[in-house]
Each structure stands twice: as C-alpha cells, then as structure tokens.
C-alpha positions as CSV (number, residue, x, y, z in Angstrom):
1,M,0.0,0.0,0.0
2,V,1.4,3.4,-1.0
3,R,1.3,6.0,1.7
4,P,0.2,9.6,1.1
5,R,2.9,12.0,-0.1
6,S,5.0,13.7,2.4
7,P,7.5,16.5,1.8
8,R,10.3,15.6,-0.6
9,S,13.6,14.6,0.8
10,T,16.9,14.2,-1.0
11,R,19.9,12.3,0.3
12,T,23.4,11.9,-1.2
13,F,25.5,8.8,-0.9
14,E,29.1,7.8,-1.5
15,T,28.3,4.6,-3.3
16,E,25.5,3.2,-5.4
17,A,25.2,0.3,-2.9
18,E,24.4,2.8,-0.1
19,A,21.9,4.6,-2.3
20,K,20.2,1.3,-3.1
21,A,20.0,0.2,0.5
22,F,18.3,3.5,1.4
23,A,16.0,3.4,-1.6
24,R,15.0,-0.2,-0.8
25,M,14.2,0.7,2.8
26,K,11.9,3.6,1.7
27,F,10.4,1.6,-1.2
28,D,9.6,-1.3,1.2
29,D,7.9,1.3,3.5
30,G,5.6,2.1,0.6
31,L,7.0,5.5,-0.3
32,I,7.5,6.7,-3.9
33,V,11.2,6.7,-4.6
34,T,13.3,8.2,-7.4
35,A,17.1,8.1,-7.8
36,G,19.8,9.5,-10.0
37,T,23.3,10.7,-10.3
38,I,24.4,14.3,-9.4
39,N,27.1,16.6,-10.8
40,P,29.9,16.2,-11.6
41,H,29.1,12.7,-12.7
42,A,28.4,12.5,-16.4
43,P,26.4,11.3,-18.1
44,R,23.6,12.1,-15.6
45,T,21.3,9.2,-14.9
46,A,17.7,9.5,-13.6
47,I,15.7,6.5,-12.3
48,P,12.0,7.3,-12.2
49,S,9.8,5.7,-9.6
50,E,8.5,3.0,-11.9
51,G,12.1,1.9,-12.7
52,I,13.2,1.6,-9.0
53,P,12.3,-2.1,-8.6
54,R,14.4,-3.0,-11.7
55,W,17.3,-0.8,-10.5
56,L,17.2,-2.4,-7.0
57,E,17.4,-5.8,-8.6
58,Y,20.1,-5.0,-11.1
59,G,23.6,-6.1,-9.9
60,Q,22.2,-7.3,-6.6
61,E,24.6,-10.2,-6.6
62,Q,27.5,-8.2,-7.9
63,E,28.6,-4.8,-6.6
64,P,31.2,-2.7,-8.5
65,K,34.7,-3.9,-7.8
66,D,36.3,-0.5,-8.5
67,P,35.2,1.9,-5.8
68,G,36.9,4.7,-7.8
69,G,34.4,4.3,-10.5
70,A,31.4,4.5,-8.2
71,Q,28.7,7.0,-9.1
72,E,27.1,9.4,-6.7
73,P,23.4,8.6,-6.9
74,T,20.8,10.3,-4.8
75,S,17.5,9.0,-3.6
76,K,14.4,11.1,-3.3
77,T,11.3,10.2,-1.5
78,K,8.0,11.9,-2.0
C-alpha cells in the first residue's frame, strides 16, 4: 500500500550500494522513490519511480569492484 505523499527529501550517498540500501528501505515502506546521479558525474542518470524495482534488482549479486568508478546517486522520497 502506497502512503500519502510527504515533503520531498533528498539524500546523497558515496556509493550506489548505499543509495540502493536507502531506496530499498523507503520503497519497502511504501514510499514513492526516485534516484539518479548528481554533478559532476556524467552522463547524468535518472531513475523514475516505476524503474526503481528493476534498479534495485540490477547487480544485486555483484557490486562494483572498482570503488573509484562509483557513481554518486541520490535517492528522493515523495
């Protein structure tokens, strides 16, 4: 069940794994979640709310081996 909207909140994470853990927690709580990369990362990536389940599943078994190449995604809850 999706809860009513609350004020939007934005968080920044050092790794995609951290962003996914946070997004999974909020998504499992029934919140609408979006995610994406922030500057200076290029190309910018945006994950709309309907793409979150696939993004959370992608690479679940394998995390990036090169932490230097990690993106800086943000997660937003509405």
